[in-house]
Structure formats: C-alpha cells, structure tokens
Phi, psi and omega in degrees: 000314181295322179300313181298320178296323178290330174298316178296317179299316181296319182294342179276349180240345181271133177277157178298323180299313182293322180294318181292319179296319182296325183266009189303327185260354181236347179247133181301126183267119179228167183296322180238083185292150173287152179299328181301323179293330177281330179284333189307311181301323179292322179296317180293322178297316180293334176304324182302319180285316187280343171267357177056045180269156174266335184209157175233136184240133179197182177283169181294345176291349180268358192298325181289327175290322177298317178297319177301314181297318181295329181281318193260334179300318178299334179291342175261003179090014181256156184282152170290147175253163173282139179238128181239141182224153172229164181298154173281124183233152178290146176273179182292340181274356179099339175261190182299137176295133184220137179293338181274352178248101190304317185280358181273354189218162171250125179269153181301330184255013176298140175287163180302320180293330176292317179300314180300314183297315182293318180291324179298323182274351188297146175289121181204068184292137180307128177080351184265113180260359178275136178053036181260101184293334180291313175298325180298320177299320180294316184292315190263344182242303190285315179295314179300330182272326188246344181065006175200164178215136183249123171277120181263125177201161182293156181301324183293342177256013176114351179074179181294144176228129179259127177251131178254359176222130182300322184302324179293320178295315180299319179298316180293324178292318179299325180269007177062029169286328178254126181276142179306323180296317178293322179298312181297315181298321181291321177294320178302313180297314183294318180294319180295327175296323178287323186277336183306312179296328179289316177301317181296319180298322183275002180272051176223153186305318184296313182282332172298318179296319179297312182292326178294322179289324181287321182232073182294148175292131180306131183285144177263149180293139177286159178306132180091347179259154175273136176290151177287341177253161177298115185281345180281124179294144180286134178287119176254093185235154184300335182293348177282347179271131176267090181253128183225158171285134177234153175245125181284116181272321180211153179222127177224152173292140176299134183296337185238015181210117184292338185263000187245141168261151167246117184245150167254122187234126177278119176239031175082015178258175182299323180234147176293155179269147172269126183229132177256127183228140179273059188248002187305318184276000185239327184229119177300147182307316184293338178280343177269326183304126175068008180270162174274140178228173176248122188240129171276119193255348185247025166289154175293128179306140186219136179282132177236107185054043175089352179249125181284125178261129185251029178169178180226124174285119181279132185227151169277144182225137180290156181279317184267188176254150355290148185291135175238144182225135176225127174301142177295147182251118170291162177298148178302140178095355178292154178254151176301132180097350180295138184286137172251131183224169177261136181311125181093351181235041182291328181276180177088140180270136176292155174301145177298317174211131179286125180282124182306324183292331182283335177055039180298312181297316182299321180292320178288321183300331180302337180250011173283142177199170174252128182287174177292346175263011180067028177262136178287133185219157167235118182049046178066016173254132188287145165284132187225155159238180180293347181259358178139199188272152173270139186216183169228173187285315191212351192272060179300139181080003183277182177256175179234129177214000000 
C-alpha cells in the first residue's frame, strides 16, 4: 500500500521528459509510448527504498535510471543510494547477458557440471568474435584476474599455448588458429579454478542457508493447484523452423573479418537477404556464387562485426579434425524461396521469429545429422523439398550447423 502511494507521489513531481529520458536505454522507444514505460524508472527507483538496499548494481544501460533515482528519491524524503555499474557484455547464448536467462551466465555458486553444461551449449561460432560470450569471460574475468590465459589442447593439435594479451587470443580465434572446442574446455578449467574456493567457502550451513534464501528454488504447484507457469511443455518440432532454398546472388569478404563472407541471398522475397557466414576457410568464393543453398530464415537478425546477418546458411560439418564444411545442397531444379521441411512435419507454420531465450533451433539442432548416404536428417527423418531430399557432397556421418 505504501509503495503504491509513493508511486502516486513520485508521479506528481516527475516530468514526462525526465521519465522518458531515464528509461531511454532499457524501455523500448516508440513514437507513442505506453504509460507503463514512463512509470518504469520510478518503480525501479522506489525499489531501492522498499528493498532497504544500500547500493544497486547493474550494467551501464542502467545509468540514466540510477541518475533518476538519485535526483528524485530525496524529494520523497528518502536517502540516495550508491550505484555501481559494469560494461555490457555478451552472454553465453550470444545475446546480452541477463540474470533472468539462466544459460547466458555463469554464477559464482554453479557446480562444475553446470559450468560444463552451459559452456558446451554456448554460442561460439568458429572465427566469430562478435557476441561471443566465451571470449567475453576471458576478456572481462580471466585476464584481469590472472593476466594470462592458457589454451589447453593435445600435442597433435599444437599443444598448450599461453596468451599474455587478450588481443592476441582474439586474433587467433578470428583466424581459426584456436578451435571453439579447445576455447570452451580451457575456459571451463580456468573458471573452475576460480570458483572452487568460493564453493568450498559456501559449503557450510550458515552460507547454504543464506544462498538458499537469496535464490530460492522455484516452488512447484501442489496436487490440484494450477502452476503459476504454463505447465504444458512447449512443442519443439522442426516445423517451427523457417528453412528455405536460397540462391546466392553475390559473395564478398567481410570488410572487418578475414574468416567471414557477406552474401546476398534470394529467398523469394522482394529484396535479397544479407547473410554473414564463417565459410572463408572452407568454401572458395567462386563455389558459393550463384549456387543454391539452404537458409534458416527466422533467426533473430544479429550483427556480426558490424554487418547485420538476416539468416544462417546451413552446412554439413565433419566430426573429426581437420574440420571440413560443405553447404547443404537442395535438390536440382529447386526455386529460391521454396520451403524445406523435415519428413513427417510438412504441416504447421514456422515461428515468425525464433526467440533466443527459447533455444528452439539449438534444441532441434542437437539431433541434426548427415546420414551414411549424405542426406540431411533430423532424428533419422530426411530434410525434403517437393523435389526430393537435401544432401551434402561427401561428409557422411557429420553434423549440421
């Protein structure tokens, strides 16, 4: 009740200009904003008083709300709080790191198996240093604490390499001298060395009780009660993917990344899509020009080294080393824009846009493979167009990414 009354009190002294300015980096800016977006900065400011905190910690995108709180809380007779900020960094899922997205971050009290699982699922495309949360952990956590980072790998792949400057590691990863698997394994080892003393410290009744109170396990609904969350599991089926045949109209090297192509691909729309692909070291430019490819079209557009990519060229990839990659081949005679589907899942409308937090593509991709006949499959069901199966040239038994 008191909180709600303070919301009214605050709204009587805050101008519309100040409310809009405070939320500029965290509230979606539109021509005709909802009133909720103008109220939001005030609600967060009042949280400081009603949660009885001494300080608030957040990313630099929160700075205008922090300034708002320092200006307006004293007008209600409340004290200013300390505000701490850190840089905005990509999470393990490739988008912004968020406390509400479990797999985007590593927590101080995560178990070793949690660290392994999160890093294994992390977005870490070969040669791509944009939105790479694994590299971000090295840059913002491991280098500042240790002043060096060691890539651990077998002698046959070059042996261990010690980096004393982050820029050198990033350059080697961009040029694919460092493999994503070796990078993830090395980060896992380094992070666990840092976290082990913290886990040990918290392995006592008093601190276990504290962490349990701070991060309670979500309660499950009792028999006969409705859960507060949707109890029906979401169907993760191939028909949710908007996969189409595309024709490559043009291919150019990315101006700022040696391992990336920037392609214009016709997928049957009014304008061709711009797609960034890490194929420079695997497929010669002339082999991509004017060829048919298989394109995943409903991923959220993402900037890669400053160029927005509006899709993903699906490719077969070898299991062993040295790594080989081949773009998937639609059947001869297909037209740009033709739908690609999985056998048995011809019906159903694809999602308009796959939400990164839902990880629909990642969950389905875990069961993508190339058969012994070089046919692209999901759970032994063929990828098809109306003219036949989707395949690759030679990488039988490989994966699809």
